[in-house]
C-alpha positions in Angstrom: 147.7 25.5 109.6 147.0 26.2 113.3 147.0 23.4 115.9 143.2 23.8 116.6 142.5 23.3 112.9 144.9 20.4 112.6 143.2 18.7 115.6 139.6 19.5 114.7 139.8 18.9 110.9 136.9 21.3 110.1 137.0 20.4 106.4 135.6 17.0 107.3 132.4 18.5 108.8 131.0 18.9 105.3 131.0 15.1 105.0 129.0 14.4 108.2 125.7 13.7 106.4 127.5 11.5 104.0 129.0 9.5 106.8 125.6 9.0 108.4 124.2 7.8 105.1 127.2 5.4 104.7 126.6 4.0 108.2 122.9 3.6 107.5 123.6 1.7 104.2 126.3 -0.5 105.7 124.4 -1.4 108.9 121.1 -1.8 107.1 122.6 -4.0 104.5 124.3 -6.1 107.1 121.1 -6.6 109.0 119.2 -7.7 105.9 122.0 -10.0 104.7 122.1 -11.6 108.2 118.5 -12.7 108.0 117.7 -13.1 104.3 118.5 -16.8 104.4 116.0 -17.3 107.2 113.3 -15.5 105.2 114.0 -17.4 102.0 114.6 -20.9 103.4 112.3 -22.8 105.8 115.3 -25.0 106.6 117.4 -22.1 107.7 114.5 -20.7 109.8 114.1 -24.1 111.4 117.8 -24.1 112.3 117.3 -20.7 113.9 114.3 -22.0 115.9 116.6 -24.9 117.1 119.3 -22.4 118.0 116.8 -20.3 120.1 115.4 -23.5 121.7 118.9 -24.6 122.7 119.4 -21.1 124.3 116.2 -21.5 126.2 114.2 -18.7 124.5 110.5 -18.7 125.4 108.3 -19.4 122.3 111.3 -20.1 120.0 109.2 -20.4 116.8 107.6 -17.0 117.5 110.8 -15.4 118.7 112.7 -16.6 115.6 110.0 -15.1 113.3 109.9 -11.9 115.3 113.7 -11.4 115.4 114.2 -12.2 111.7 111.5 -9.9 110.5 112.4 -7.2 113.0 116.0 -7.2 111.8 114.9 -7.2 108.1 112.6 -4.3 108.6 115.1 -2.4 110.7 117.6 -2.9 107.9 115.2 -1.5 105.3 114.4 1.4 107.6 118.1 2.2 108.1 118.8 2.1 104.4 115.8 4.3 103.5 116.1 6.5 106.5 112.4 6.0 107.1 111.2 5.6 110.7 114.8 5.5 111.7 114.5 6.6 115.3 112.0 3.9 116.1 114.1 1.4 114.1 117.1 2.4 116.2 115.2 1.7 119.4 114.1 -1.7 118.1 117.6 -2.5 117.0 118.8 -1.8 120.5 116.2 -4.0 122.1 116.8 -6.9 119.7 120.6 -6.9 120.2 120.4 -6.4 124.0 118.3 -9.6 124.0 120.9 -11.3 121.9 123.7 -10.3 124.3 121.7 -11.3 127.4 120.4 -14.6 126.1 123.3 -15.8 123.9 126.4 -13.6 123.3 127.5 -12.9 126.9 128.2 -16.5 127.5 130.9 -16.3 124.9 132.6 -13.2 126.4 133.4 -9.8 124.9 134.4 -11.1 121.5 131.2 -13.0 121.1 129.2 -9.9 122.2 131.1 -7.3 120.1 128.9 -7.4 116.9 125.7 -7.2 119.0 127.2 -4.4 121.1 128.1 -2.4 117.9 124.5 -2.9 116.6 123.2 -1.6 120.0 125.4 1.5 119.6 124.3 2.1 116.0 120.7 1.7 117.1 121.3 4.2 119.9 123.0 6.6 117.5 120.2 6.4 114.9 117.5 6.6 117.6 119.0 9.8 119.1 120.3 11.6 115.9 118.0 10.4 113.2 119.0 9.6 109.6 120.6 12.8 108.6 119.8 15.1 105.7 119.7 12.2 103.2 116.9 10.3 104.8 113.3 9.8 103.7 112.2 11.0 107.2 113.7 14.4 106.4 111.7 14.6 103.1 108.4 13.4 104.5 108.3 15.3 107.7 110.3 18.4 106.8 108.9 20.6 109.6 108.5 18.0 112.3 112.1 16.8 112.6 114.7 19.0 114.2 118.0 19.3 112.2 120.1 16.2 112.8 
């Protein structure tokens, strides 16, 4: 095996769409899991409203509802690969707000999860959902090859 093949590992290229699908499934599931308790429990949603109030968010009741449902729908979008570029942008915005309003006060460790979600949002917004995405099936001719 030559050095260039050893360093570039071309045999892994065939798994690139699988890796995008796996990232979509993991990140989407994480987003849904993170807010499902707020959706299913009025008590948990009230705790989130109190959290946002303590961090001086404007309109905490509305912002809690908006953030929870945005994250849920973004997670669904990532899993299905449907509307993934828009969902990626929304994911970026949501977690930039999280860092600016909450996480940055706790330092880099507190910001890391939100920063990773910003990067995944950016990745999905710029590359799309890959070949195994509903976007690809629905708009075959409108989406450039990811």
